[in-house]
C-alpha positions in Angstrom: 191.8 433.4 14.0 191.0 430.2 13.2 191.2 427.3 15.9 194.0 425.4 15.5 194.2 421.6 16.1 196.4 418.7 15.9 196.0 416.7 12.7 197.9 413.2 12.3 198.2 411.6 8.8 195.1 409.3 9.7 192.4 412.5 9.6 191.0 412.9 6.6 192.0 416.9 6.6 195.9 415.8 5.9 194.8 415.2 2.6 192.6 418.3 2.0 193.1 421.6 0.1 191.4 423.4 2.8 193.9 422.6 5.8 197.1 424.4 6.2 198.8 420.8 7.3 201.7 420.9 9.6 202.7 417.6 10.8 203.5 417.4 14.5 202.7 420.6 15.2 199.2 422.6 15.0 197.1 422.8 11.6 194.4 425.2 10.6 191.5 425.0 8.1 190.6 427.8 5.9 186.8 426.4 6.4 187.1 426.5 10.1 186.9 422.9 10.9 183.4 421.6 9.3 184.3 418.0 9.7 180.9 415.9 10.3 182.6 412.3 12.0 185.0 411.1 13.9 186.1 407.7 14.7 187.8 408.1 18.0 190.6 410.9 17.6 190.8 410.7 14.1 188.7 413.1 11.7 187.2 410.8 8.8 184.3 412.7 7.0 183.9 416.5 6.1 181.2 418.1 4.3 183.9 420.7 3.0 186.8 417.9 1.6 188.6 418.9 -1.4 191.2 416.3 -2.1 195.0 417.6 -2.5 196.5 417.0 -6.3 200.0 416.8 -5.4 201.2 415.1 -2.0 202.8 418.4 0.0 200.3 420.9 -1.7 198.8 421.7 1.8 201.7 421.6 3.9 202.9 424.8 5.9 205.9 426.8 4.7 207.4 425.8 8.0 206.6 421.9 7.6 207.8 422.3 4.0 211.2 423.8 5.4 211.7 421.0 7.4 211.5 418.6 4.1 214.2 420.6 2.6 216.6 421.9 5.3 
């Protein structure tokens, strides 16, 4: 199972297609967190980064439910 991390909207992962983003909860990466550079607690650079095309594209099903209760 993939390791889960707490990802904030400051992390590059929150805008990546490989991240299953779950704001305020634990998220996971389909590429097993290949980030290359951090600044403090924020992930700033990743060798596998691919930008999402729509705002909620990479959000987990649970997070999407919270948007539209």
